[in-house]
Every structure is written in C-alpha cells, then in structure tokens.
DOFI-870387 format. One record per atom (N, C-alpha, C, O, CB): residue number from 0; residue in one letter; atom name; x, y negated, z. Coordinates in nm, 2 decimals. Glycine has a CB too. Layout:
<logus>
@pos = NUM; code = A; site = CA; X = X; Y = Y; Z = Z
...
</logus>
This chain:
<logus>
@pos = 0; code = M; site = N; X = 16.56; Y = 3.01; Z = 23.39
@pos = 0; code = M; site = CA; X = 16.49; Y = 2.88; Z = 23.39
@pos = 0; code = M; site = C; X = 16.43; Y = 2.86; Z = 23.53
@pos = 0; code = M; site = O; X = 16.37; Y = 2.95; Z = 23.59
@pos = 0; code = M; site = CB; X = 16.38; Y = 2.88; Z = 23.28
@pos = 1; code = T; site = N; X = 16.44; Y = 2.74; Z = 23.58
@pos = 1; code = T; site = CA; X = 16.39; Y = 2.71; Z = 23.71
@pos = 1; code = T; site = C; X = 16.24; Y = 2.70; Z = 23.71
@pos = 1; code = T; site = O; X = 16.18; Y = 2.68; Z = 23.61
@pos = 1; code = T; site = CB; X = 16.45; Y = 2.58; Z = 23.77
@pos = 2; code = T; site = N; X = 16.18; Y = 2.71; Z = 23.83
@pos = 2; code = T; site = CA; X = 16.04; Y = 2.70; Z = 23.84
@pos = 2; code = T; site = C; X = 15.99; Y = 2.57; Z = 23.80
@pos = 2; code = T; site = O; X = 15.89; Y = 2.56; Z = 23.73
@pos = 2; code = T; site = CB; X = 16.00; Y = 2.73; Z = 23.99
@pos = 3; code = A; site = N; X = 16.07; Y = 2.46; Z = 23.83
@pos = 3; code = A; site = CA; X = 16.03; Y = 2.33; Z = 23.79
@pos = 3; code = A; site = C; X = 16.03; Y = 2.32; Z = 23.64
@pos = 3; code = A; site = O; X = 15.94; Y = 2.26; Z = 23.58
@pos = 3; code = A; site = CB; X = 16.12; Y = 2.22; Z = 23.85
@pos = 4; code = S; site = N; X = 16.13; Y = 2.38; Z = 23.57
@pos = 4; code = S; site = CA; X = 16.14; Y = 2.37; Z = 23.43
@pos = 4; code = S; site = C; X = 16.02; Y = 2.45; Z = 23.37
@pos = 4; code = S; site = O; X = 15.96; Y = 2.41; Z = 23.27
@pos = 4; code = S; site = CB; X = 16.27; Y = 2.43; Z = 23.38
@pos = 5; code = Q; site = N; X = 15.99; Y = 2.57; Z = 23.42
@pos = 5; code = Q; site = CA; X = 15.88; Y = 2.65; Z = 23.37
@pos = 5; code = Q; site = C; X = 15.75; Y = 2.57; Z = 23.39
@pos = 5; code = Q; site = O; X = 15.66; Y = 2.57; Z = 23.30
@pos = 5; code = Q; site = CB; X = 15.87; Y = 2.78; Z = 23.45
@pos = 6; code = T; site = N; X = 15.73; Y = 2.50; Z = 23.50
@pos = 6; code = T; site = CA; X = 15.61; Y = 2.42; Z = 23.52
@pos = 6; code = T; site = C; X = 15.60; Y = 2.31; Z = 23.42
@pos = 6; code = T; site = O; X = 15.49; Y = 2.29; Z = 23.36
@pos = 6; code = T; site = CB; X = 15.60; Y = 2.37; Z = 23.66
@pos = 7; code = S; site = N; X = 15.71; Y = 2.24; Z = 23.40
@pos = 7; code = S; site = CA; X = 15.71; Y = 2.13; Z = 23.30
@pos = 7; code = S; site = C; X = 15.68; Y = 2.18; Z = 23.16
@pos = 7; code = S; site = O; X = 15.61; Y = 2.12; Z = 23.09
@pos = 7; code = S; site = CB; X = 15.85; Y = 2.06; Z = 23.30
@pos = 8; code = L; site = N; X = 15.74; Y = 2.29; Z = 23.13
@pos = 8; code = L; site = CA; X = 15.71; Y = 2.35; Z = 22.99
@pos = 8; code = L; site = C; X = 15.57; Y = 2.39; Z = 22.98
@pos = 8; code = L; site = O; X = 15.51; Y = 2.37; Z = 22.87
@pos = 8; code = L; site = CB; X = 15.81; Y = 2.47; Z = 22.97
@pos = 9; code = R; site = N; X = 15.51; Y = 2.45; Z = 23.08
@pos = 9; code = R; site = CA; X = 15.37; Y = 2.49; Z = 23.08
@pos = 9; code = R; site = C; X = 15.28; Y = 2.37; Z = 23.06
@pos = 9; code = R; site = O; X = 15.18; Y = 2.37; Z = 22.99
@pos = 9; code = R; site = CB; X = 15.34; Y = 2.57; Z = 23.20
@pos = 10; code = L; site = N; X = 15.31; Y = 2.26; Z = 23.14
@pos = 10; code = L; site = CA; X = 15.23; Y = 2.14; Z = 23.13
@pos = 10; code = L; site = C; X = 15.24; Y = 2.08; Z = 22.99
@pos = 10; code = L; site = O; X = 15.14; Y = 2.03; Z = 22.93
@pos = 10; code = L; site = CB; X = 15.27; Y = 2.04; Z = 23.24
@pos = 11; code = A; site = N; X = 15.36; Y = 2.08; Z = 22.94
@pos = 11; code = A; site = CA; X = 15.38; Y = 2.02; Z = 22.80
@pos = 11; code = A; site = C; X = 15.30; Y = 2.10; Z = 22.70
@pos = 11; code = A; site = O; X = 15.24; Y = 2.05; Z = 22.61
@pos = 11; code = A; site = CB; X = 15.53; Y = 2.02; Z = 22.76
@pos = 12; code = A; site = N; X = 15.30; Y = 2.23; Z = 22.71
@pos = 12; code = A; site = CA; X = 15.23; Y = 2.32; Z = 22.62
@pos = 12; code = A; site = C; X = 15.08; Y = 2.29; Z = 22.63
@pos = 12; code = A; site = O; X = 15.01; Y = 2.29; Z = 22.53
@pos = 12; code = A; site = CB; X = 15.26; Y = 2.47; Z = 22.65
@pos = 13; code = E; site = N; X = 15.03; Y = 2.27; Z = 22.75
@pos = 13; code = E; site = CA; X = 14.89; Y = 2.24; Z = 22.76
@pos = 13; code = E; site = C; X = 14.85; Y = 2.10; Z = 22.69
@pos = 13; code = E; site = O; X = 14.74; Y = 2.09; Z = 22.63
@pos = 13; code = E; site = CB; X = 14.85; Y = 2.23; Z = 22.91
@pos = 14; code = V; site = N; X = 14.94; Y = 2.00; Z = 22.70
@pos = 14; code = V; site = CA; X = 14.91; Y = 1.88; Z = 22.64
@pos = 14; code = V; site = C; X = 14.91; Y = 1.90; Z = 22.49
@pos = 14; code = V; site = O; X = 14.82; Y = 1.84; Z = 22.42
@pos = 14; code = V; site = CB; X = 15.02; Y = 1.77; Z = 22.68
@pos = 15; code = V; site = N; X = 15.01; Y = 1.97; Z = 22.43
@pos = 15; code = V; site = CA; X = 15.01; Y = 2.00; Z = 22.29
@pos = 15; code = V; site = C; X = 14.89; Y = 2.08; Z = 22.25
@pos = 15; code = V; site = O; X = 14.83; Y = 2.05; Z = 22.14
@pos = 15; code = V; site = CB; X = 15.14; Y = 2.07; Z = 22.25
@pos = 16; code = K; site = N; X = 14.85; Y = 2.17; Z = 22.33
@pos = 16; code = K; site = CA; X = 14.73; Y = 2.25; Z = 22.29
@pos = 16; code = K; site = C; X = 14.61; Y = 2.17; Z = 22.29
@pos = 16; code = K; site = O; X = 14.53; Y = 2.18; Z = 22.19
@pos = 16; code = K; site = CB; X = 14.71; Y = 2.37; Z = 22.40
@pos = 17; code = A; site = N; X = 14.59; Y = 2.08; Z = 22.38
@pos = 17; code = A; site = CA; X = 14.47; Y = 1.99; Z = 22.39
@pos = 17; code = A; site = C; X = 14.47; Y = 1.90; Z = 22.26
@pos = 17; code = A; site = O; X = 14.37; Y = 1.88; Z = 22.20
@pos = 17; code = A; site = CB; X = 14.47; Y = 1.91; Z = 22.52
@pos = 18; code = A; site = N; X = 14.59; Y = 1.84; Z = 22.23
@pos = 18; code = A; site = CA; X = 14.59; Y = 1.75; Z = 22.11
@pos = 18; code = A; site = C; X = 14.56; Y = 1.83; Z = 21.98
@pos = 18; code = A; site = O; X = 14.49; Y = 1.78; Z = 21.90
@pos = 18; code = A; site = CB; X = 14.73; Y = 1.69; Z = 22.11
@pos = 19; code = Y; site = N; X = 14.62; Y = 1.95; Z = 21.97
@pos = 19; code = Y; site = CA; X = 14.60; Y = 2.03; Z = 21.85
@pos = 19; code = Y; site = C; X = 14.45; Y = 2.07; Z = 21.84
@pos = 19; code = Y; site = O; X = 14.39; Y = 2.06; Z = 21.73
@pos = 19; code = Y; site = CB; X = 14.69; Y = 2.16; Z = 21.86
@pos = 20; code = E; site = N; X = 14.39; Y = 2.11; Z = 21.95
@pos = 20; code = E; site = CA; X = 14.25; Y = 2.15; Z = 21.95
@pos = 20; code = E; site = C; X = 14.16; Y = 2.03; Z = 21.91
@pos = 20; code = E; site = O; X = 14.06; Y = 2.05; Z = 21.84
@pos = 20; code = E; site = CB; X = 14.20; Y = 2.21; Z = 22.08
@pos = 21; code = E; site = N; X = 14.19; Y = 1.92; Z = 21.96
@pos = 21; code = E; site = CA; X = 14.11; Y = 1.80; Z = 21.93
@pos = 21; code = E; site = C; X = 14.13; Y = 1.76; Z = 21.78
@pos = 21; code = E; site = O; X = 14.03; Y = 1.72; Z = 21.72
@pos = 21; code = E; site = CB; X = 14.16; Y = 1.68; Z = 22.02
@pos = 22; code = A; site = N; X = 14.24; Y = 1.78; Z = 21.73
@pos = 22; code = A; site = CA; X = 14.26; Y = 1.75; Z = 21.58
@pos = 22; code = A; site = C; X = 14.18; Y = 1.85; Z = 21.50
@pos = 22; code = A; site = O; X = 14.12; Y = 1.81; Z = 21.40
@pos = 22; code = A; site = CB; X = 14.41; Y = 1.76; Z = 21.55
@pos = 23; code = L; site = N; X = 14.18; Y = 1.97; Z = 21.54
@pos = 23; code = L; site = CA; X = 14.10; Y = 2.07; Z = 21.47
@pos = 23; code = L; site = C; X = 13.95; Y = 2.04; Z = 21.48
@pos = 23; code = L; site = O; X = 13.88; Y = 2.05; Z = 21.38
@pos = 23; code = L; site = CB; X = 14.12; Y = 2.22; Z = 21.53
@pos = 24; code = R; site = N; X = 13.90; Y = 1.99; Z = 21.59
@pos = 24; code = R; site = CA; X = 13.76; Y = 1.95; Z = 21.61
@pos = 24; code = R; site = C; X = 13.73; Y = 1.83; Z = 21.52
@pos = 24; code = R; site = O; X = 13.63; Y = 1.83; Z = 21.45
@pos = 24; code = R; site = CB; X = 13.73; Y = 1.91; Z = 21.76
@pos = 25; code = R; site = N; X = 13.82; Y = 1.73; Z = 21.51
@pos = 25; code = R; site = CA; X = 13.80; Y = 1.62; Z = 21.43
@pos = 25; code = R; site = C; X = 13.80; Y = 1.65; Z = 21.28
@pos = 25; code = R; site = O; X = 13.73; Y = 1.59; Z = 21.20
@pos = 25; code = R; site = CB; X = 13.91; Y = 1.51; Z = 21.45
@pos = 26; code = H; site = N; X = 13.87; Y = 1.76; Z = 21.25
@pos = 26; code = H; site = CA; X = 13.87; Y = 1.81; Z = 21.11
@pos = 26; code = H; site = C; X = 13.74; Y = 1.88; Z = 21.07
@pos = 26; code = H; site = O; X = 13.71; Y = 1.90; Z = 20.96
@pos = 26; code = H; site = CB; X = 13.99; Y = 1.90; Z = 21.09
@pos = 27; code = G; site = N; X = 13.67; Y = 1.92; Z = 21.18
@pos = 27; code = G; site = CA; X = 13.54; Y = 1.98; Z = 21.15
@pos = 27; code = G; site = C; X = 13.54; Y = 2.13; Z = 21.17
@pos = 27; code = G; site = O; X = 13.44; Y = 2.20; Z = 21.13
@pos = 27; code = G; site = CB; X = 13.50; Y = 1.95; Z = 21.01
@pos = 28; code = M; site = N; X = 13.64; Y = 2.19; Z = 21.23
@pos = 28; code = M; site = CA; X = 13.64; Y = 2.33; Z = 21.26
@pos = 28; code = M; site = C; X = 13.54; Y = 2.37; Z = 21.37
@pos = 28; code = M; site = O; X = 13.51; Y = 2.29; Z = 21.46
@pos = 28; code = M; site = CB; X = 13.78; Y = 2.38; Z = 21.30
@pos = 29; code = L; site = N; X = 13.48; Y = 2.48; Z = 21.35
@pos = 29; code = L; site = CA; X = 13.39; Y = 2.53; Z = 21.45
@pos = 29; code = L; site = C; X = 13.46; Y = 2.56; Z = 21.58
@pos = 29; code = L; site = O; X = 13.57; Y = 2.61; Z = 21.58
@pos = 29; code = L; site = CB; X = 13.31; Y = 2.66; Z = 21.40
@pos = 30; code = P; site = N; X = 13.39; Y = 2.54; Z = 21.70
@pos = 30; code = P; site = CA; X = 13.45; Y = 2.57; Z = 21.83
@pos = 30; code = P; site = C; X = 13.50; Y = 2.71; Z = 21.84
@pos = 30; code = P; site = O; X = 13.61; Y = 2.73; Z = 21.90
@pos = 30; code = P; site = CB; X = 13.35; Y = 2.54; Z = 21.94
@pos = 31; code = S; site = N; X = 13.43; Y = 2.81; Z = 21.78
@pos = 31; code = S; site = CA; X = 13.47; Y = 2.95; Z = 21.79
@pos = 31; code = S; site = C; X = 13.60; Y = 2.97; Z = 21.72
@pos = 31; code = S; site = O; X = 13.68; Y = 3.05; Z = 21.76
@pos = 31; code = S; site = CB; X = 13.36; Y = 3.04; Z = 21.74
@pos = 32; code = T; site = N; X = 13.62; Y = 2.90; Z = 21.61
@pos = 32; code = T; site = CA; X = 13.74; Y = 2.91; Z = 21.53
@pos = 32; code = T; site = C; X = 13.86; Y = 2.85; Z = 21.60
@pos = 32; code = T; site = O; X = 13.97; Y = 2.91; Z = 21.60
@pos = 32; code = T; site = CB; X = 13.72; Y = 2.85; Z = 21.39
@pos = 33; code = I; site = N; X = 13.83; Y = 2.74; Z = 21.66
@pos = 33; code = I; site = CA; X = 13.94; Y = 2.67; Z = 21.74
@pos = 33; code = I; site = C; X = 13.98; Y = 2.76; Z = 21.86
@pos = 33; code = I; site = O; X = 14.10; Y = 2.78; Z = 21.88
@pos = 33; code = I; site = CB; X = 13.89; Y = 2.54; Z = 21.80
@pos = 34; code = T; site = N; X = 13.89; Y = 2.83; Z = 21.92
@pos = 34; code = T; site = CA; X = 13.92; Y = 2.92; Z = 22.03
@pos = 34; code = T; site = C; X = 14.00; Y = 3.03; Z = 21.98
@pos = 34; code = T; site = O; X = 14.10; Y = 3.07; Z = 22.05
@pos = 34; code = T; site = CB; X = 13.79; Y = 2.97; Z = 22.10
@pos = 35; code = L; site = N; X = 13.96; Y = 3.09; Z = 21.87
@pos = 35; code = L; site = CA; X = 14.03; Y = 3.20; Z = 21.81
@pos = 35; code = L; site = C; X = 14.18; Y = 3.17; Z = 21.78
@pos = 35; code = L; site = O; X = 14.27; Y = 3.24; Z = 21.81
@pos = 35; code = L; site = CB; X = 13.96; Y = 3.26; Z = 21.69
@pos = 36; code = I; site = N; X = 14.19; Y = 3.05; Z = 21.71
@pos = 36; code = I; site = CA; X = 14.33; Y = 3.01; Z = 21.67
@pos = 36; code = I; site = C; X = 14.41; Y = 2.98; Z = 21.80
@pos = 36; code = I; site = O; X = 14.53; Y = 3.02; Z = 21.80
@pos = 36; code = I; site = CB; X = 14.32; Y = 2.88; Z = 21.59
@pos = 37; code = S; site = N; X = 14.36; Y = 2.92; Z = 21.90
@pos = 37; code = S; site = CA; X = 14.43; Y = 2.89; Z = 22.02
@pos = 37; code = S; site = C; X = 14.47; Y = 3.02; Z = 22.09
@pos = 37; code = S; site = O; X = 14.58; Y = 3.03; Z = 22.14
@pos = 37; code = S; site = CB; X = 14.34; Y = 2.81; Z = 22.12
@pos = 38; code = S; site = N; X = 14.38; Y = 3.12; Z = 22.08
@pos = 38; code = S; site = CA; X = 14.42; Y = 3.25; Z = 22.15
@pos = 38; code = S; site = C; X = 14.54; Y = 3.32; Z = 22.07
@pos = 38; code = S; site = O; X = 14.62; Y = 3.38; Z = 22.13
@pos = 38; code = S; site = CB; X = 14.30; Y = 3.35; Z = 22.15
@pos = 39; code = Y; site = N; X = 14.54; Y = 3.31; Z = 21.94
@pos = 39; code = Y; site = CA; X = 14.65; Y = 3.36; Z = 21.86
@pos = 39; code = Y; site = C; X = 14.78; Y = 3.29; Z = 21.90
@pos = 39; code = Y; site = O; X = 14.88; Y = 3.35; Z = 21.92
@pos = 39; code = Y; site = CB; X = 14.62; Y = 3.34; Z = 21.71
@pos = 40; code = A; site = N; X = 14.77; Y = 3.16; Z = 21.91
@pos = 40; code = A; site = CA; X = 14.89; Y = 3.08; Z = 21.95
@pos = 40; code = A; site = C; X = 14.94; Y = 3.12; Z = 22.09
@pos = 40; code = A; site = O; X = 15.06; Y = 3.14; Z = 22.11
@pos = 40; code = A; site = CB; X = 14.86; Y = 2.93; Z = 21.94
@pos = 41; code = E; site = N; X = 14.85; Y = 3.14; Z = 22.18
@pos = 41; code = E; site = CA; X = 14.89; Y = 3.18; Z = 22.32
@pos = 41; code = E; site = C; X = 14.95; Y = 3.32; Z = 22.31
@pos = 41; code = E; site = O; X = 15.05; Y = 3.34; Z = 22.38
@pos = 41; code = E; site = CB; X = 14.77; Y = 3.18; Z = 22.41
@pos = 42; code = D; site = N; X = 14.90; Y = 3.41; Z = 22.23
@pos = 42; code = D; site = CA; X = 14.96; Y = 3.54; Z = 22.22
@pos = 42; code = D; site = C; X = 15.10; Y = 3.53; Z = 22.16
@pos = 42; code = D; site = O; X = 15.19; Y = 3.60; Z = 22.21
@pos = 42; code = D; site = CB; X = 14.87; Y = 3.63; Z = 22.13
@pos = 43; code = N; site = N; X = 15.12; Y = 3.45; Z = 22.06
@pos = 43; code = N; site = CA; X = 15.25; Y = 3.43; Z = 22.01
@pos = 43; code = N; site = C; X = 15.35; Y = 3.37; Z = 22.11
@pos = 43; code = N; site = O; X = 15.46; Y = 3.42; Z = 22.11
@pos = 43; code = N; site = CB; X = 15.24; Y = 3.34; Z = 21.88
@pos = 44; code = L; site = N; X = 15.31; Y = 3.28; Z = 22.19
@pos = 44; code = L; site = CA; X = 15.39; Y = 3.22; Z = 22.29
@pos = 44; code = L; site = C; X = 15.43; Y = 3.32; Z = 22.39
@pos = 44; code = L; site = O; X = 15.54; Y = 3.33; Z = 22.44
@pos = 44; code = L; site = CB; X = 15.33; Y = 3.10; Z = 22.35
@pos = 45; code = T; site = N; X = 15.33; Y = 3.40; Z = 22.43
@pos = 45; code = T; site = CA; X = 15.36; Y = 3.51; Z = 22.53
@pos = 45; code = T; site = C; X = 15.46; Y = 3.61; Z = 22.48
@pos = 45; code = T; site = O; X = 15.55; Y = 3.65; Z = 22.55
@pos = 45; code = T; site = CB; X = 15.23; Y = 3.58; Z = 22.57
@pos = 46; code = A; site = N; X = 15.44; Y = 3.65; Z = 22.35
@pos = 46; code = A; site = CA; X = 15.54; Y = 3.74; Z = 22.29
@pos = 46; code = A; site = C; X = 15.68; Y = 3.68; Z = 22.28
@pos = 46; code = A; site = O; X = 15.77; Y = 3.75; Z = 22.31
@pos = 46; code = A; site = CB; X = 15.49; Y = 3.78; Z = 22.15
@pos = 47; code = L; site = N; X = 15.69; Y = 3.55; Z = 22.25
@pos = 47; code = L; site = CA; X = 15.82; Y = 3.49; Z = 22.25
@pos = 47; code = L; site = C; X = 15.88; Y = 3.49; Z = 22.39
@pos = 47; code = L; site = O; X = 16.00; Y = 3.51; Z = 22.40
@pos = 47; code = L; site = CB; X = 15.81; Y = 3.35; Z = 22.19
@pos = 48; code = H; site = N; X = 15.80; Y = 3.46; Z = 22.49
@pos = 48; code = H; site = CA; X = 15.85; Y = 3.45; Z = 22.62
@pos = 48; code = H; site = C; X = 15.90; Y = 3.59; Z = 22.67
@pos = 48; code = H; site = O; X = 15.99; Y = 3.60; Z = 22.75
@pos = 48; code = H; site = CB; X = 15.74; Y = 3.40; Z = 22.72
@pos = 49; code = E; site = N; X = 15.84; Y = 3.69; Z = 22.62
@pos = 49; code = E; site = CA; X = 15.87; Y = 3.83; Z = 22.67
@pos = 49; code = E; site = C; X = 16.00; Y = 3.88; Z = 22.59
@pos = 49; code = E; site = O; X = 16.05; Y = 3.98; Z = 22.64
@pos = 49; code = E; site = CB; X = 15.76; Y = 3.92; Z = 22.65
@pos = 50; code = E; site = N; X = 16.04; Y = 3.82; Z = 22.48
@pos = 50; code = E; site = CA; X = 16.15; Y = 3.87; Z = 22.41
@pos = 50; code = E; site = C; X = 16.28; Y = 3.84; Z = 22.49
@pos = 50; code = E; site = O; X = 16.29; Y = 3.73; Z = 22.56
@pos = 50; code = E; site = CB; X = 16.16; Y = 3.80; Z = 22.27
@pos = 51; code = P; site = N; X = 16.38; Y = 3.93; Z = 22.48
@pos = 51; code = P; site = CA; X = 16.50; Y = 3.90; Z = 22.56
@pos = 51; code = P; site = C; X = 16.57; Y = 3.78; Z = 22.49
@pos = 51; code = P; site = O; X = 16.57; Y = 3.76; Z = 22.37
@pos = 51; code = P; site = CB; X = 16.60; Y = 4.02; Z = 22.55
@pos = 52; code = D; site = N; X = 16.63; Y = 3.70; Z = 22.58
@pos = 52; code = D; site = CA; X = 16.70; Y = 3.58; Z = 22.53
@pos = 52; code = D; site = C; X = 16.84; Y = 3.62; Z = 22.48
@pos = 52; code = D; site = O; X = 16.92; Y = 3.66; Z = 22.55
@pos = 52; code = D; site = CB; X = 16.72; Y = 3.47; Z = 22.65
@pos = 53; code = E; site = N; X = 16.86; Y = 3.60; Z = 22.34
@pos = 53; code = E; site = CA; X = 16.98; Y = 3.65; Z = 22.28
@pos = 53; code = E; site = C; X = 17.10; Y = 3.57; Z = 22.33
@pos = 53; code = E; site = O; X = 17.21; Y = 3.61; Z = 22.32
@pos = 53; code = E; site = CB; X = 16.96; Y = 3.64; Z = 22.13
@pos = 54; code = A; site = N; X = 17.08; Y = 3.44; Z = 22.37
@pos = 54; code = A; site = CA; X = 17.19; Y = 3.36; Z = 22.42
@pos = 54; code = A; site = C; X = 17.23; Y = 3.40; Z = 22.56
@pos = 54; code = A; site = O; X = 17.34; Y = 3.37; Z = 22.60
@pos = 54; code = A; site = CB; X = 17.15; Y = 3.21; Z = 22.42
@pos = 55; code = A; site = N; X = 17.15; Y = 3.47; Z = 22.63
@pos = 55; code = A; site = CA; X = 17.18; Y = 3.51; Z = 22.77
@pos = 55; code = A; site = C; X = 17.28; Y = 3.63; Z = 22.77
@pos = 55; code = A; site = O; X = 17.27; Y = 3.71; Z = 22.67
@pos = 55; code = A; site = CB; X = 17.05; Y = 3.55; Z = 22.85
@pos = 56; code = P; site = N; X = 17.36; Y = 3.64; Z = 22.87
@pos = 56; code = P; site = CA; X = 17.45; Y = 3.76; Z = 22.87
@pos = 56; code = P; site = C; X = 17.37; Y = 3.89; Z = 22.87
@pos = 56; code = P; site = O; X = 17.28; Y = 3.90; Z = 22.95
@pos = 56; code = P; site = CB; X = 17.54; Y = 3.75; Z = 23.00
@pos = 57; code = G; site = N; X = 17.41; Y = 3.98; Z = 22.78
@pos = 57; code = G; site = CA; X = 17.34; Y = 4.10; Z = 22.77
@pos = 57; code = G; site = C; X = 17.22; Y = 4.10; Z = 22.69
@pos = 57; code = G; site = O; X = 17.14; Y = 4.20; Z = 22.68
@pos = 57; code = G; site = CB; X = 17.31; Y = 4.16; Z = 22.91
@pos = 58; code = G; site = N; X = 17.18; Y = 3.98; Z = 22.64
@pos = 58; code = G; site = CA; X = 17.06; Y = 3.97; Z = 22.56
@pos = 58; code = G; site = C; X = 17.07; Y = 4.00; Z = 22.42
@pos = 58; code = G; site = O; X = 16.97; Y = 3.99; Z = 22.35
@pos = 58; code = G; site = CB; X = 17.01; Y = 3.83; Z = 22.58
@pos = 59; code = G; site = N; X = 17.19; Y = 4.03; Z = 22.36
@pos = 59; code = G; site = CA; X = 17.19; Y = 4.07; Z = 22.22
@pos = 59; code = G; site = C; X = 17.32; Y = 4.06; Z = 22.17
@pos = 59; code = G; site = O; X = 17.33; Y = 4.09; Z = 22.05
@pos = 59; code = G; site = CB; X = 17.10; Y = 3.98; Z = 22.15
</logus>
C-alpha cells in the first residue's frame, strides 16, 4: 500500500472514530467507557494490520 493510501485510510479511520465516539456520547455512555471501547477498536485494527495479507504472494 502506498504512503498516500495509508494516509488516506488513517484519516478515514479518524473520521469514523470521531463519529462513532460522538454517537456513543449522545447515547449517554460515560467518557471513560467510550475511551475504553475506542482503545479496544484501535487494538483490533492494529492486530488486523499486523496479520499477513493472504492475498499477497507468500501470504498464505
């Protein structure tokens, strides 16, 4: 993936994160709960990013 693609994907993820967190706030979740849920989601995305790409040559 090119650097431009990575940057675009990272920015898109930030927009989605902000929208999701705002929805959780509007629903009445506590800020600490929102932070915890967001950290879980970030951990999941990091783990997905670190997995070998099965579509790539030698990836599976």
